C-alpha positions in Angstrom: -77.0 162.3 -4.0 -73.8 162.0 -1.4 -75.0 160.5 1.9 -74.2 163.2 4.3 -76.7 165.2 2.0 -79.7 162.9 1.7 -79.2 162.7 6.5 -79.9 166.2 5.8 -83.0 166.3 3.9 -84.0 163.6 6.2 -83.8 166.1 9.1 -84.6 168.8 7.7 -88.0 166.8 6.6 -88.4 165.8 10.3 -87.8 168.7 12.1 -90.1 170.7 9.9 -93.2 168.5 10.9 -95.1 167.8 13.3 -96.6 164.6 13.1 -96.8 161.2 12.4 -98.3 158.6 12.2 -97.3 156.0 14.8 -97.8 152.6 13.8 -97.4 149.5 16.8 -97.7 145.6 16.7 -101.6 144.8 18.6 -100.9 143.4 21.8 -105.1 142.7 21.6 -105.2 141.5 17.9 -102.0 139.5 18.3 -100.1 140.3 15.2 -102.2 143.1 13.4 -100.1 146.5 12.8 -102.2 149.3 14.4 -102.2 153.0 13.7 -102.6 155.7 15.1 -101.8 160.0 14.7 -99.0 161.0 17.6 -97.8 164.4 18.0 -93.8 164.0 18.0 -90.6 166.6 19.8 -86.8 165.7 18.9 -84.2 165.0 21.1 -80.1 167.1 20.5 -79.7 164.5 17.9 -83.3 164.0 16.0 -84.5 161.4 17.8 -88.6 161.3 18.3 -90.2 162.5 21.3 -94.4 160.8 22.2 -95.4 162.0 25.3 -98.7 159.3 25.5 -101.2 157.5 27.7 -100.9 154.1 29.1 -104.7 153.8 27.9 -103.9 154.7 25.1 -103.3 151.0 23.0 -100.4 152.4 20.9 -98.8 152.5 24.9 -100.5 149.5 25.6 -99.0 147.3 21.9 -95.5 149.1 22.8 -95.2 148.0 26.3 -95.7 144.5 25.4 -93.6 144.3 22.3 -91.2 147.9 21.2 -91.1 147.5 17.5 -92.2 150.2 15.9 -92.0 152.7 12.9 -93.1 156.4 12.4 -94.4 157.6 8.7 -93.5 161.6 8.5 -94.9 162.8 4.6 -94.1 167.1 4.1 -97.8 168.1 4.3 -97.8 171.1 2.3 -97.2 168.4 -0.2 -101.2 167.8 1.5 -103.0 167.6 -2.4 -100.6 165.5 -3.9 -99.5 163.4 -1.2 -96.7 161.5 -3.4 -95.1 163.8 -4.4 -94.1 165.2 -1.3 -91.2 163.8 1.3 -91.6 160.9 3.2 -89.6 158.8 5.9 -90.9 155.9 7.8 -88.8 156.4 10.7 -87.9 152.8 12.1 -86.5 151.3 15.5 -87.6 151.0 18.9 -89.7 153.1 21.3 -88.7 153.4 25.3 -89.5 156.0 28.1 -87.1 158.5 27.8 -84.3 157.3 30.4 -83.5 159.3 33.5 -81.1 161.1 33.4 -82.8 163.0 29.9 -86.2 163.4 30.7 -85.8 167.2 32.3 -84.3 168.1 28.1 -87.1 165.9 27.1 -89.7 167.0 28.6 -88.3 170.5 27.6 -88.3 170.0 24.3 -91.6 168.5 24.1 -93.5 171.7 25.9 -91.6 174.2 23.5 -92.9 172.5 20.7 -96.8 171.8 22.9 -97.2 174.0 25.3 -101.3 172.7 25.6 -100.3 169.5 26.6 -98.3 170.8 30.8 -100.7 168.9 32.4 -100.3 166.4 30.5 -97.2 166.1 32.6 -99.6 166.1 36.2 -101.0 163.4 35.2 -99.5 160.0 36.5 -99.9 157.7 32.8 -98.8 159.3 31.0 -95.0 158.6 29.3 -92.4 160.3 27.7 -91.0 158.1 25.1 -88.4 158.2 22.5 -87.9 156.4 19.1 -84.1 154.5 19.2 -83.9 154.6 15.5 -82.6 151.2 13.6 -84.1 152.2 9.6 -84.8 154.2 7.9 -87.1 154.4 4.4 -86.6 157.4 2.7 -88.3 158.8 -0.4 -87.9 162.1 -1.4 -89.7 161.8 -5.4 -90.7 159.5 -8.1 -87.6 157.4 -8.5 -86.2 159.0 -4.9 -86.3 155.9 -3.0 -83.2 155.1 -0.3 -83.0 152.7 3.1 -80.6 154.8 5.5 -78.6 153.4 8.7 -80.4 155.3 11.4 -77.7 156.6 13.4 -77.2 158.2 10.0 -79.4 160.4 10.1 -79.3 161.7 13.8 -77.4 165.2 14.4 -73.0 164.7 13.5 -72.4 167.7 15.8 -74.4 167.6 19.2 -72.3 166.6 22.2 -74.3 165.6 25.1 -73.3 167.2 28.7 -76.3 165.8 30.5 -75.0 162.9 30.4 -71.1 161.7 31.6 -71.2 159.1 30.2 -73.1 159.5 26.3 -70.1 160.1 24.9 -68.8 156.6 24.4 -72.3 154.7 24.2 -72.2 154.1 21.3 -69.3 151.9 21.7 -70.3 150.8 24.9 -73.5 149.1 22.8 -71.3 148.2 20.1 -69.7 146.2 22.9 -71.5 144.1 24.6 -74.1 143.7 21.2 -70.9 141.7 19.9 -69.2 140.1 22.1 -71.5 140.1 24.7 -75.4 138.9 24.2 -75.7 136.2 26.2 -74.4 138.7 29.0 -77.7 141.1 28.1 -79.9 137.3 27.6 -78.8 137.0 31.3 -79.7 140.7 32.4 -83.7 139.2 31.0 -84.0 136.7 32.4 -83.1 137.5 35.6 -84.2 140.7 36.1 -86.9 141.2 34.3 -88.0 137.6 34.8 -88.1 137.8 30.3 -87.0 134.2 29.6 -85.1 135.9 26.7 -83.3 134.0 23.7 -81.3 136.8 23.1 -81.4 140.3 23.6 -79.0 143.8 22.9 -78.4 146.9 24.5 -80.6 150.0 23.1 -78.9 152.9 25.4 -76.1 153.4 27.8 -76.7 156.3 30.3 -75.1 156.8 33.5 -77.6 155.6 35.5 -78.2 152.7 33.8 -79.3 150.5 30.7 -81.9 149.7 28.1 -82.3 146.4 26.3 -85.0 144.9 24.3 -85.2 141.1 25.3 -86.7 138.9 22.6 -88.7 136.3 23.5 -91.2 134.0 21.3 -91.1 136.4 18.2 -91.3 139.2 20.2 -89.1 142.2 21.1 -89.3 143.7 24.8 -88.2 146.1 26.5 -86.5 146.4 30.1 -84.3 149.5 31.3 -81.8 148.3 34.3 -80.0 150.3 36.8 -76.2 149.8 38.0 -75.7 149.2 41.4 -74.2 153.0 41.8 -73.4 155.2 39.2 -71.0 156.0 36.5 -69.1 158.3 35.1 -66.0 156.4 32.3 -66.4 153.4 30.2 -64.4 151.7 32.7 -66.8 152.1 35.6 -69.3 150.4 32.8 -66.9 147.7 32.4 -67.0 146.7 36.1 -71.0 148.1 36.1 -71.5 145.6 34.3 -68.9 142.9 35.5 -71.4 143.1 38.9 -74.5 142.8 37.3 -73.2 139.5 35.6 -72.6 138.7 39.0 -75.6 139.8 40.6 -77.8 137.2 37.6 -76.1 134.4 38.5 -75.8 134.3 41.5 -79.6 135.1 41.7 
């Protein structure tokens, strides 16, 4: 199967279903996997959106270690589940960034209108999964590993945030050439004694990194000193943040 056809097949499965098995790394029982049934909506590009309570075990786990997977299966194959398609989305869960929060809320409520009251309760938070890898089984013998970026909708053009068109390029540049700066940010701005870090999202107001410390992968959101609108603005903002971090 062509990679583009495979990506479309995976996207179709994810879009057709409404819930999945969320697996997190237990904070209470260190190192043990923890599974929970979780409804989800999708961002414009196809990343899962979860509305979860801070008192839920899976949310405590994600606050401690952002690594997660979401197993989605074809609900029409309930009588013979192993014959149906299923996809395991592996990646990092993080609170939805502020510039995308309004859109994410609308998309979630469109699918789950009865959840509107949860948004009035302060301990519920919208998370999204930044997909790194996908394990897809389309049927007997049809087994694939797929790069997470390949299943996102390539036709989507973001208009909600000025930096979105350059976000992937900025993240790749920071991860390849300035990973030491990201680890410095984690230590100085997040009080995380990170051995390494990687950027998983950037927008006009700030960016999200995963700081790795003693095997745990912690999420950290860092706001820019002032909003940015271009990749050149991003470069200047990063230079200023490095200056602040070194001064601290």
